Backbone bond lengths (Angstrom), bond angles and torsions (degrees), N, CA, C in turn:
res aa  C-N    CA-C-N  psi(-1)  N-CA   C-N-CA  omega(-1)  CA-C   N-CA-C  phi
1 M - - - 1.435 - - 1.526 111.58 -
2 E 1.328 118.43 -32.80 1.459 121.04 -176.64 1.524 113.58 -54.20
3 P 1.337 120.60 -39.60 1.460 119.05 179.83 1.529 113.48 -63.09
4 L 1.326 117.77 -18.80 1.456 121.20 -179.69 1.519 113.00 -85.70
5 L 1.337 118.07 -10.50 1.456 121.62 -177.28 1.522 110.75 -84.19
6 L 1.329 115.54 139.08 1.454 121.40 176.03 1.519 108.99 -90.42
7 P 1.338 117.52 139.35 1.463 119.40 179.65 1.532 110.50 -61.16
8 D 1.305 116.50 143.48 1.464 124.74 176.99 1.525 114.28 63.62
9 L 1.308 118.42 9.53 1.459 121.53 175.61 1.529 107.21 -105.10
10 P 1.346 117.03 119.32 1.468 118.23 -177.53 1.521 112.33 -62.48
11 A 1.316 115.08 143.04 1.467 121.26 178.02 1.526 108.25 -112.61
12 F 1.340 115.83 125.06 1.454 122.29 179.57 1.518 109.07 -109.16
13 L 1.308 115.36 141.59 1.456 121.66 177.68 1.525 107.36 -119.33
14 R 1.326 116.94 112.91 1.467 122.03 177.08 1.521 107.30 -97.05
15 W 1.334 116.44 117.34 1.458 121.04 -177.56 1.518 109.05 -111.18
16 R 1.335 116.28 124.52 1.465 122.26 176.42 1.522 108.92 -90.37
17 G 1.322 116.77 137.27 1.455 120.90 -179.44 1.522 111.29 76.19
18 L 1.321 115.32 -170.93 1.461 121.08 -179.40 1.522 110.00 -75.60
19 P 1.338 117.93 122.64 1.471 119.23 178.09 1.526 111.03 -62.76
20 P 1.326 116.56 147.92 1.469 119.78 177.71 1.532 110.64 -83.25
21 F 1.320 115.56 71.69 1.465 121.31 -178.03 1.527 110.20 -51.36
22 G 1.316 115.95 134.68 1.456 121.30 177.39 1.516 114.98 88.52
23 E 1.325 118.68 -16.01 1.469 120.16 178.57 1.526 109.88 -79.88
24 S 1.323 116.36 143.04 1.465 121.52 -171.19 1.526 113.61 -59.48
25 Q 1.325 118.50 -38.85 1.460 119.95 -178.95 1.531 110.73 -63.77
26 F 1.314 116.25 -45.96 1.463 120.52 179.57 1.523 110.50 -65.87
27 E 1.320 116.52 -45.12 1.471 120.47 -179.67 1.526 110.85 -59.66
28 G 1.331 117.31 -39.97 1.460 120.89 177.97 1.514 112.52 -64.30
29 L 1.319 116.53 -38.00 1.467 120.25 178.69 1.521 112.16 -68.16
30 I 1.336 117.65 -42.26 1.468 117.13 -179.39 1.525 112.20 -73.24
31 D 1.328 117.00 -17.75 1.460 119.15 175.75 1.526 112.62 -73.37
32 V 1.332 117.97 -21.38 1.471 119.85 -179.68 1.529 113.05 -108.59
33 A 1.319 117.85 -13.99 1.466 120.87 179.53 1.528 109.70 -87.98
34 D 1.326 114.95 158.17 1.462 120.99 177.61 1.521 111.92 -95.45
35 R 1.322 116.50 -29.82 1.466 121.08 -178.23 1.514 109.56 -144.23
36 L 1.332 114.92 136.62 1.458 123.27 174.11 1.518 106.96 -104.20
37 I 1.329 116.80 127.77 1.459 121.44 177.77 1.523 107.90 -114.42
38 V 1.339 115.06 121.70 1.459 121.78 -179.10 1.529 108.76 -126.40
39 D 1.313 116.04 171.92 1.456 122.17 169.10 1.517 105.98 -133.43
40 S 1.323 116.13 98.08 1.465 119.22 -174.62 1.529 112.40 -68.45
41 T 1.324 117.88 -4.98 1.463 120.75 171.33 1.529 109.54 -62.17
42 E 1.330 117.31 -26.56 1.466 122.95 -178.30 1.534 112.86 -84.01
43 W 1.325 118.04 -0.90 1.457 121.48 -172.28 1.526 112.74 -95.24
44 P 1.337 116.32 141.48 1.465 119.79 171.06 1.536 109.52 -84.00
45 D 1.288 115.92 170.30 1.465 122.31 168.39 1.532 113.96 58.79
46 L 1.335 115.36 44.91 1.467 118.74 174.06 1.520 108.36 -85.27
47 P 1.294 120.10 142.32 1.455 127.55 8.96 1.526 114.94 -92.71
48 R 1.340 118.20 2.14 1.479 119.77 -177.44 1.510 113.17 -56.60
49 S 1.329 118.43 -35.14 1.469 120.74 -179.63 1.524 111.91 -62.19
50 Y 1.339 117.08 -24.41 1.472 119.81 178.67 1.524 112.06 -67.98
51 E 1.335 117.28 -25.85 1.469 119.84 177.90 1.522 110.69 -58.43
52 R 1.330 116.46 -47.26 1.472 120.90 -179.16 1.524 111.20 -66.55
53 L 1.327 116.30 -38.62 1.465 120.23 178.70 1.525 110.80 -60.99
54 S 1.315 116.29 -44.16 1.472 119.30 -177.04 1.528 112.26 -63.24
55 E 1.315 117.47 -21.42 1.468 120.66 179.86 1.529 112.84 -70.20
56 I 1.337 118.68 -17.55 1.470 120.36 -178.47 1.524 113.19 -103.96
57 F 1.340 117.90 1.50 1.466 120.09 -177.15 1.526 113.45 -57.73
58 D 1.318 118.05 -31.97 1.468 120.04 -179.80 1.528 112.34 -79.76
59 R 1.324 117.56 -6.62 1.468 121.14 -177.71 1.518 113.30 -104.75
60 I 1.336 117.25 -27.89 1.464 120.94 -174.97 1.534 108.93 -154.68
61 A 1.327 115.88 144.38 1.466 120.24 173.17 1.529 107.76 -71.87
62 V 1.324 116.17 141.17 1.462 120.95 -175.78 1.527 109.62 -124.11
63 S 1.308 115.45 134.62 1.465 123.06 170.33 1.518 107.60 -116.49
64 D 1.316 115.32 142.80 1.457 120.96 179.93 1.527 107.48 -129.19
65 I 1.307 116.76 119.57 1.457 120.98 -178.52 1.534 110.25 -63.88
66 A 1.323 118.11 -31.48 1.466 120.92 175.34 1.530 110.26 -61.46
67 W 1.319 117.01 -39.79 1.474 122.23 177.07 1.534 109.70 -65.64
68 A 1.316 116.37 -43.13 1.462 120.11 179.60 1.528 110.70 -61.39
69 R 1.318 117.42 -32.92 1.465 120.46 179.07 1.528 112.60 -67.86
70 T 1.321 118.01 -14.16 1.472 121.58 176.78 1.523 111.68 -94.45
71 S 1.329 117.89 3.61 1.472 121.49 -171.12 1.520 113.68 -62.65
72 R 1.307 119.79 -29.37 1.468 120.87 177.32 1.524 111.36 -77.88
73 W 1.323 116.56 -29.86 1.466 120.24 -175.95 1.524 113.01 -79.20
74 R 1.321 117.68 -36.07 1.468 119.08 -176.43 1.530 112.92 -61.03
75 P 1.336 120.06 -49.27 1.476 118.37 177.39 1.531 111.99 -64.53
76 Q 1.332 116.19 -33.61 1.464 119.42 178.28 1.530 110.27 -62.25
77 L 1.329 116.52 -45.53 1.467 120.04 178.93 1.527 111.01 -68.16
78 A 1.327 117.09 -39.57 1.467 120.38 179.34 1.525 111.30 -63.47
79 S 1.330 117.24 -29.83 1.470 120.48 -179.93 1.533 111.58 -67.03
80 L 1.322 117.51 -13.84 1.462 121.69 179.32 1.531 112.07 -83.61
81 W 1.319 117.12 -2.02 1.463 122.35 178.41 1.519 108.96 -64.57
82 P 1.302 122.30 140.71 1.460 129.09 4.83 1.526 113.89 -90.60
83 G 1.329 117.36 4.21 1.458 120.80 -177.54 1.517 114.81 -61.03
84 I 1.332 117.35 -18.68 1.466 119.88 -178.98 1.529 112.65 -101.20
85 A 1.320 117.23 6.10 1.475 121.13 -174.87 1.525 113.34 -55.87
86 N 1.324 117.39 -31.33 1.467 119.99 -175.77 1.521 113.18 -112.34
87 V 1.320 117.02 22.35 1.461 121.22 179.57 1.527 110.06 -57.79
88 K 1.319 115.14 137.02 1.471 120.96 -179.54 1.526 112.53 -110.56
89 R 1.369 117.01 -19.50 1.460 119.44 -174.88 1.525 109.76 -145.52
90 I 1.331 115.15 135.86 1.459 121.63 172.75 1.529 107.31 -121.62
91 R 1.313 115.03 134.04 1.464 121.69 176.04 1.524 106.48 -118.73
92 V 1.324 115.19 122.72 1.465 120.92 -176.95 1.526 108.99 -116.21
93 T 1.324 115.68 127.51 1.457 120.94 172.00 1.523 105.67 -99.16
94 G 1.320 115.73 103.36 1.461 122.65 -175.37 1.516 109.34 176.62
95 T 1.323 115.61 -164.36 1.458 120.04 178.92 1.527 109.93 -72.94
96 A 1.320 115.72 162.32 1.469 120.04 177.78 1.527 110.54 -58.98
97 A 1.328 117.01 -41.39 1.460 120.41 -179.81 1.526 110.93 -62.00
98 Q 1.321 117.25 -46.32 1.466 120.10 179.87 1.529 110.65 -62.49
99 A 1.325 116.67 -41.35 1.461 120.47 179.59 1.524 110.75 -63.18
100 H 1.324 117.22 -49.29 1.472 119.75 -178.11 1.523 111.47 -65.95
101 L 1.327 117.44 -38.09 1.461 119.34 179.82 1.524 111.94 -70.00
102 L 1.330 117.98 -41.45 1.469 119.12 176.48 1.526 111.20 -66.71
103 G 1.332 116.93 -40.18 1.456 119.77 176.05 1.518 111.31 -62.37
104 G 1.326 117.18 -44.50 1.465 121.15 177.83 1.514 111.86 -64.20
105 W 1.321 116.77 -40.76 1.471 121.18 177.78 1.528 110.31 -60.05
106 L 1.334 116.51 -46.99 1.455 120.10 -178.97 1.528 111.10 -63.94
107 R 1.337 116.98 -43.77 1.474 120.15 177.18 1.524 111.53 -59.86
108 S 1.342 115.96 -45.21 1.467 119.37 -176.35 1.523 111.75 -68.60
109 R 1.305 117.91 -33.61 1.459 120.81 -179.96 1.529 111.64 -77.95
110 L 1.342 116.74 -40.83 1.465 120.22 -178.51 1.521 112.06 -82.40
111 Q 1.316 116.79 -18.93 1.464 124.03 179.71 1.530 112.17 59.18
112 H 1.323 114.82 40.98 1.461 120.08 170.47 1.531 108.46 -153.97
113 S 1.306 115.29 167.75 1.458 121.39 -177.19 1.530 110.30 -67.06
114 V 1.318 115.33 135.42 1.464 122.37 175.25 1.525 106.85 -133.41
115 E 1.321 116.87 120.97 1.466 121.58 179.23 1.522 109.24 -71.30
116 L 1.323 116.09 139.19 1.460 121.62 -179.57 1.517 110.36 -111.21
117 E 1.327 115.34 132.64 1.459 122.62 169.57 1.515 106.84 -123.90
118 Q 1.331 115.62 142.37 1.462 119.51 179.40 1.516 110.55 -126.54
119 E 1.306 115.16 132.05 1.460 122.50 169.98 1.514 105.52 -104.61
120 P 1.339 118.71 112.93 1.469 120.29 -174.44 1.532 113.37 -61.34
121 S 1.314 114.45 136.50 1.460 123.50 174.60 1.523 106.38 -156.93
122 D 1.320 117.32 154.58 1.465 119.69 -179.73 1.525 112.91 -78.96
123 R 1.330 116.98 -4.32 1.469 121.14 175.80 1.521 108.82 -151.22
124 L 1.308 116.67 162.82 1.461 122.98 -177.18 1.532 109.18 -78.72
125 I 1.338 115.73 110.39 1.468 118.37 -176.27 1.522 113.56 -122.18
126 G 1.323 118.48 -3.69 1.454 118.20 178.49 1.508 113.63 -173.92
127 V 1.333 114.71 150.71 1.462 122.30 177.53 1.525 107.73 -137.86
128 E 1.314 115.83 135.27 1.461 121.90 173.36 1.518 108.24 -121.07
129 L 1.318 115.69 140.98 1.456 122.37 176.31 1.524 107.86 -117.69
130 D 1.320 116.65 117.17 1.466 122.71 -175.86 1.530 111.17 49.79
131 G 1.331 116.41 41.93 1.454 121.96 175.59 1.519 115.49 85.29
132 E 1.320 117.76 -6.29 1.469 121.85 -179.85 1.520 109.73 -100.30
133 P 1.336 118.22 126.56 1.471 119.59 178.47 1.527 111.41 -63.41
134 A 1.310 115.60 133.60 1.467 120.45 174.77 1.525 108.31 -79.34
135 P 1.325 117.51 147.65 1.466 119.30 177.47 1.526 110.64 -59.72
136 F 1.314 115.31 139.57 1.456 120.85 179.60 1.529 108.81 -70.23
137 P 1.340 118.34 133.85 1.466 119.28 -179.02 1.531 111.65 -68.69
138 P 1.321 116.34 149.72 1.466 119.41 179.78 1.526 111.72 -72.18
139 G 1.313 115.35 160.03 1.463 121.07 175.62 1.513 112.92 85.86
140 D 1.321 113.28 169.90 1.460 120.85 178.14 1.517 109.81 -93.27
141 P 1.325 117.85 147.79 1.461 119.36 176.32 1.527 110.02 -64.82
142 P 1.333 116.93 142.41 1.465 119.87 178.28 1.521 111.46 -68.93
143 S 1.317 116.03 154.46 1.465 121.25 177.82 1.523 109.81 -73.10
144 G 1.324 115.55 163.71 1.465 120.41 177.60 1.514 112.58 -59.58
145 S 1.320 117.48 -39.91 1.468 119.90 179.88 1.521 111.04 -67.99
146 D 1.343 117.79 -35.90 1.468 120.30 176.53 1.525 110.75 -66.03
147 L 1.336 116.72 -39.78 1.464 120.26 178.41 1.524 111.04 -62.73
148 L 1.334 116.51 -45.29 1.463 119.98 178.88 1.516 110.62 -63.05
149 S 1.310 117.44 -42.67 1.458 121.86 179.15 1.532 111.12 -59.87
150 E 1.335 116.56 -42.31 1.464 120.09 177.77 1.525 111.27 -62.85
151 E 1.323 117.28 -39.12 1.463 120.26 179.93 1.519 111.29 -66.77
152 L 1.328 117.38 -30.77 1.470 120.85 178.49 1.524 111.98 -72.84
153 D 1.328 117.51 -13.96 1.468 121.79 177.47 1.523 112.21 -88.94
154 K 1.323 117.61 -6.57 1.467 121.47 -177.81 1.525 109.92 -96.25
155 F 1.317 115.27 142.35 1.461 118.99 -178.67 1.530 113.04 -123.86
156 G 1.319 118.27 -26.14 1.459 120.84 -178.00 1.508 112.62 -95.87
157 R 1.314 114.99 177.36 1.456 121.87 177.86 1.521 109.82 -76.38
158 D 1.309 116.41 152.47 1.457 123.19 175.65 1.525 106.96 -110.52
159 R 1.330 115.44 93.43 1.476 120.76 -175.31 1.527 111.93 -64.55
160 I 1.318 117.87 -31.42 1.462 120.05 179.64 1.528 109.77 -68.42
161 Y 1.336 116.84 -41.81 1.461 120.64 174.94 1.532 110.05 -61.00
162 E 1.327 116.95 -45.87 1.455 120.47 -179.88 1.533 111.21 -59.19
163 D 1.337 116.48 -42.46 1.468 120.51 177.23 1.528 111.07 -62.53
164 A 1.342 116.39 -41.03 1.466 120.68 179.56 1.518 111.31 -63.51
165 V 1.330 116.77 -41.88 1.475 120.82 179.00 1.529 109.97 -64.10
166 R 1.323 117.03 -45.78 1.470 119.35 179.30 1.525 111.29 -61.33
167 A 1.327 116.55 -42.22 1.471 119.83 -179.83 1.527 111.11 -69.81
168 A 1.317 117.77 -32.90 1.475 121.10 177.42 1.519 110.37 -67.06
169 A 1.332 116.57 -36.18 1.468 121.48 -177.12 1.526 112.43 -79.14
170 A 1.318 116.03 -19.30 1.488 119.94 -175.31 1.509 112.67 -71.82
């Protein structure tokens, strides 16, 4: 694949489903790509699958469409600071990936244990902190194609996402 790459042109790898971490074909692809784009909503065995993902963060920048789908909620929850400094429990009505990523994000930002509860839904429709509903973020959720397009505009690592994944897997 390397002979097909143009110098100074970023190479993105969009992987559907759970990547085959550790397999030679996948490892070879992430060695030549600049960014891996996944949607952990498609993955089984969450949050354990995040453990394997976190092992490649030092090798390739990673975007996760499931993480992008939480983009309206994270600033909304952060706006509740300092009132959320001692939160002990987050309940997310959404996909397993969204729940684990928001729970991991909150743990990594607050730097203490936060219990996660998930109410299954095919999209993120609500968050409660210690039993209190969080205000719904303004605006409409972006479409899947808009989310993918935004990820293609990013070139660097997202350390906050990486921290959230590590905390979700812990």
